[in-house]
Legacy VTK file of the C-alpha trace (Angstrom):
# vtk DataFile Version 3.0
C-alpha trace
ASCII
DATASET POLYDATA
POINTS 310 float
0.000 0.000 0.000
1.347 3.422 -0.954
2.186 6.035 1.700
-0.523 8.275 0.206
-3.231 5.612 0.713
-2.052 4.905 4.260
-2.279 8.597 5.087
-5.808 8.751 3.627
-6.947 5.770 5.733
-5.513 7.283 8.899
-7.310 10.572 8.304
-10.575 8.690 7.619
-10.201 6.651 10.816
-9.523 9.762 12.864
-12.617 11.427 11.395
-14.750 8.370 12.236
-13.578 8.414 15.856
-14.317 12.107 16.116
-17.835 11.648 14.740
-18.424 8.695 17.043
-17.370 10.834 19.957
-19.875 13.542 19.004
-22.651 10.993 18.624
-21.983 9.616 22.121
-21.952 13.050 23.802
-25.009 14.400 21.995
-25.369 17.795 20.323
-23.168 20.732 21.199
-25.973 22.275 23.281
-26.349 19.025 25.191
-22.616 18.924 25.807
-22.826 22.340 27.422
-25.923 21.585 29.500
-26.132 21.994 33.278
-27.907 19.656 35.669
-29.536 20.916 38.853
-30.451 18.248 41.379
-32.299 18.476 44.673
-32.950 15.129 46.384
-34.695 12.973 43.754
-35.558 15.901 41.464
-33.297 16.759 38.528
-33.557 19.515 35.910
-31.275 19.758 32.871
-30.808 23.211 31.350
-28.775 24.588 28.431
-27.259 27.340 30.556
-27.298 28.773 34.058
-30.666 30.477 34.646
-30.768 34.268 34.644
-34.462 34.894 35.393
-35.367 32.769 38.397
-38.728 33.009 40.174
-39.165 31.639 43.703
-42.790 30.913 44.575
-42.753 31.077 48.405
-41.323 33.391 51.058
-38.940 30.766 52.560
-37.483 30.033 49.110
-37.161 33.755 48.426
-35.251 34.206 51.681
-32.975 31.269 50.923
-32.233 32.600 47.418
-31.270 36.056 48.682
-29.218 34.637 51.550
-26.677 33.188 49.068
-26.670 36.307 46.880
-29.363 35.208 44.451
-32.440 37.111 43.289
-35.957 36.522 42.022
-37.651 38.433 39.210
-41.013 38.281 41.016
-42.545 37.259 44.328
-45.850 36.208 45.892
-47.857 38.288 48.346
-46.853 37.205 51.849
-47.106 38.355 55.453
-43.846 36.560 56.250
-40.617 38.579 56.494
-38.700 38.796 53.213
-35.475 40.584 52.234
-35.995 44.371 51.966
-34.603 44.376 48.427
-37.330 41.915 47.401
-40.211 44.092 48.622
-40.521 45.989 45.335
-40.554 42.892 43.099
-43.550 42.373 40.771
-46.337 40.356 42.403
-47.431 37.005 40.962
-50.366 36.307 43.291
-50.497 34.765 46.741
-48.501 31.754 47.887
-51.661 29.641 47.736
-52.853 31.074 44.398
-50.038 31.890 41.979
-51.318 33.719 38.884
-49.910 31.641 36.042
-50.638 34.279 33.381
-48.587 36.825 35.337
-45.859 34.274 36.024
-45.539 33.322 32.342
-45.475 37.031 31.464
-42.368 37.444 33.601
-40.565 35.110 31.152
-38.725 33.072 33.803
-36.073 30.614 32.679
-36.338 28.671 35.954
-39.048 28.404 38.618
-38.450 27.050 42.120
-41.498 26.111 44.179
-42.552 23.954 47.100
-44.384 20.719 46.379
-46.833 21.308 49.233
-48.007 24.599 47.692
-47.245 24.407 43.998
-47.887 20.845 42.794
-51.063 22.096 41.084
-48.921 24.313 38.826
-46.817 21.458 37.483
-48.825 20.725 34.317
-49.052 24.448 33.484
-45.314 24.906 33.880
-44.769 21.912 31.606
-47.200 23.149 28.945
-45.488 26.556 28.941
-42.100 24.842 28.687
-40.767 26.576 31.782
-37.994 24.635 33.560
-38.926 24.143 37.201
-38.257 22.183 40.334
-40.741 21.600 43.147
-39.059 20.622 46.371
-40.096 19.367 49.775
-38.919 22.146 52.070
-40.342 21.598 55.502
-38.191 20.780 58.521
-34.971 22.485 59.590
-33.078 19.418 58.360
-33.770 20.751 54.851
-31.938 24.048 55.387
-28.391 23.004 54.508
-29.320 21.009 51.355
-31.432 23.932 50.138
-28.687 26.495 50.765
-26.289 24.319 48.756
-28.857 23.927 45.982
-29.464 27.691 45.792
-25.720 28.229 45.575
-25.611 25.957 42.507
-28.615 27.590 40.809
-27.193 31.114 41.140
-23.556 30.193 40.608
-22.834 31.244 44.200
-21.345 27.996 45.485
-18.564 29.696 47.462
-20.998 32.072 49.178
-23.297 29.144 49.985
-20.402 27.160 51.472
-19.541 30.054 53.800
-23.152 30.454 54.886
-23.510 26.707 55.485
-20.296 26.642 57.525
-21.463 29.598 59.633
-24.908 28.004 60.044
-23.440 24.655 61.136
-21.027 26.308 63.576
-23.809 28.309 65.222
-26.058 25.241 65.436
-23.228 23.205 66.943
-22.471 25.919 69.505
-26.040 26.237 70.757
-26.550 22.460 70.853
-23.314 22.037 72.840
-24.356 24.771 75.262
-27.756 23.131 75.759
-26.246 19.680 76.349
-24.566 21.008 79.498
-27.932 21.877 81.052
-30.319 19.674 83.000
-33.019 19.131 80.346
-36.113 21.269 80.862
-39.502 19.525 80.739
-41.536 21.419 78.158
-44.822 21.309 76.318
-45.009 22.846 72.847
-48.585 23.885 72.138
-50.024 24.878 68.747
-52.804 27.425 69.270
-55.356 28.386 66.615
-58.589 30.306 66.905
-60.446 27.015 67.415
-58.233 24.559 69.257
-54.999 23.792 71.072
-52.894 20.790 70.108
-49.412 19.579 71.058
-46.490 19.675 68.635
-44.422 16.583 67.901
-40.762 16.586 66.802
-42.034 16.617 63.199
-42.947 20.299 63.629
-40.535 23.228 63.467
-40.529 24.370 67.093
-40.642 20.907 68.675
-37.800 19.726 66.416
-35.676 22.551 67.836
-36.693 21.525 71.356
-35.471 18.031 70.540
-32.116 19.296 69.205
-31.702 21.311 72.411
-32.143 18.067 74.401
-35.213 19.375 76.227
-37.851 16.829 77.249
-41.037 17.335 75.242
-43.695 15.843 77.535
-45.887 14.657 74.663
-43.108 12.319 73.452
-43.300 10.344 76.709
-46.828 9.126 75.843
-46.293 5.799 74.118
-49.940 5.600 73.062
-49.726 8.777 70.952
-48.910 8.528 67.239
-46.087 11.021 66.690
-45.878 10.798 62.887
-47.897 13.990 62.404
-46.811 17.511 63.283
-49.447 17.950 65.963
-51.577 15.637 68.102
-54.743 16.174 70.144
-53.820 17.251 73.648
-56.370 18.005 76.341
-56.045 20.431 79.215
-56.493 17.448 81.527
-53.450 15.752 79.968
-51.453 18.974 80.170
-52.361 19.259 83.853
-51.227 15.679 84.458
-47.930 16.272 82.625
-47.425 19.641 84.382
-44.347 20.776 82.404
-41.836 23.308 83.723
-42.186 25.405 80.573
-44.929 25.922 77.989
-44.030 27.216 74.535
-47.009 28.425 72.507
-46.815 28.621 68.706
-49.702 30.546 67.175
-51.329 29.813 63.839
-53.657 32.627 62.791
-54.234 36.032 64.336
-51.454 35.955 66.927
-52.531 38.995 68.937
-56.114 37.804 69.277
-55.277 34.154 70.012
-52.498 34.941 72.477
-54.674 37.450 74.353
-57.541 34.951 74.710
-55.199 32.174 75.824
-53.527 34.451 78.368
-56.938 35.412 79.780
-57.936 31.729 80.026
-54.766 30.945 81.942
-55.538 33.668 84.472
-59.219 32.804 84.952
-59.362 29.004 84.600
-58.129 27.144 87.732
-57.051 24.210 85.578
-54.599 26.532 83.854
-53.413 28.703 86.698
-52.441 25.733 88.870
-49.919 24.598 86.272
-46.298 24.935 87.347
-45.370 26.821 84.165
-48.210 29.321 84.674
-47.422 29.854 88.361
-43.746 30.456 87.584
-44.429 32.713 84.574
-42.822 30.216 82.237
-45.410 30.385 79.451
-43.869 31.894 76.314
-45.755 32.960 73.183
-43.427 32.513 70.215
-43.348 34.465 66.919
-44.636 32.417 63.991
-41.926 33.553 61.558
-39.313 31.752 63.674
-41.287 28.858 65.136
-44.315 28.031 62.963
-42.597 28.404 59.599
-39.106 27.150 58.864
-36.818 30.076 59.765
-34.121 28.951 57.321
-30.777 30.651 57.971
-32.306 32.208 61.107
-32.682 28.769 62.725
-29.664 29.263 65.046
-31.265 32.551 66.158
-34.520 30.735 66.921
-32.667 27.995 68.807
-30.825 30.608 70.865
-34.146 32.256 71.741
-35.618 28.942 72.961
-32.487 28.291 75.008
-32.634 31.735 76.634
-36.335 31.441 77.439
-35.894 27.975 78.944
-32.775 28.570 80.992
-32.451 32.334 81.397
-36.048 33.535 81.135
LINES 1 311
310 0 1 2 3 4 5 6 7 8 9 10 11 12 13 14 15 16 17 18 19 20 21 22 23 24 25 26 27 28 29 30 31 32 33 34 35 36 37 38 39 40 41 42 43 44 45 46 47 48 49 50 51 52 53 54 55 56 57 58 59 60 61 62 63 64 65 66 67 68 69 70 71 72 73 74 75 76 77 78 79 80 81 82 83 84 85 86 87 88 89 90 91 92 93 94 95 96 97 98 99 100 101 102 103 104 105 106 107 108 109 110 111 112 113 114 115 116 117 118 119 120 121 122 123 124 125 126 127 128 129 130 131 132 133 134 135 136 137 138 139 140 141 142 143 144 145 146 147 148 149 150 151 152 153 154 155 156 157 158 159 160 161 162 163 164 165 166 167 168 169 170 171 172 173 174 175 176 177 178 179 180 181 182 183 184 185 186 187 188 189 190 191 192 193 194 195 196 197 198 199 200 201 202 203 204 205 206 207 208 209 210 211 212 213 214 215 216 217 218 219 220 221 222 223 224 225 226 227 228 229 230 231 232 233 234 235 236 237 238 239 240 241 242 243 244 245 246 247 248 249 250 251 252 253 254 255 256 257 258 259 260 261 262 263 264 265 266 267 268 269 270 271 272 273 274 275 276 277 278 279 280 281 282 283 284 285 286 287 288 289 290 291 292 293 294 295 296 297 298 299 300 301 302 303 304 305 306 307 308 309
């Protein structure tokens, strides 16, 4: 075989390998794609998103905490970053206006499955990349901070925030472990009823991390898989905790005032150790009903101070 033919064959073989390589990797746009993954949910995009919309206040707070932004926000009574106050409104958390959302031309939408599952088919039909996550307990805070860092290309900022968060959590947990555990009841008060919180709820999960004894957990006959359980005044009297934390759901001023009046006038209440010793604490919902996100160490510190220094 002549040198010329050998050279031709080698060039042809090299070209075949190159084409095979392209076929294996996909198109050039696929080669440059980015995958965003949160737990079992994965979204593949052609480029890093530039117009992100977060559909709930906690997600909005998490986005801004790592240096991200949102091009719109829902109406909410929960605290949000001051710089997000002037964002265009896309409805309420419970009722996102899809027409307004689509009009914002987002290239990525981040929502919570508990609120936004009903939007899934509409997001798909409008070809809007999205991810709906389960963001509930404080155990979700670190994974979500890391995820937000990836979405906004702020991984280094997210790592610093996570490290600071973990250090603060470790410090308060270590401080609490040196104390004789307080016996506490965590009550959930609404305009209609009072229940007891289990460790599946936000406040009671913090109580558990602080090694306090939640009296409801000692009842082996109570199913603790839900966030709250029925809890009578008779049972509370029998348990007679040292401290009562009250988390309000609804009109806090009205509910707390009525509950305080009941404690003063009802003998069943005012004979409780916690009532007699002025150890009943009404907690703000933004820190103890909803997941406080990066403010969780602050909330834990507040519980610690109320229990041991209050």
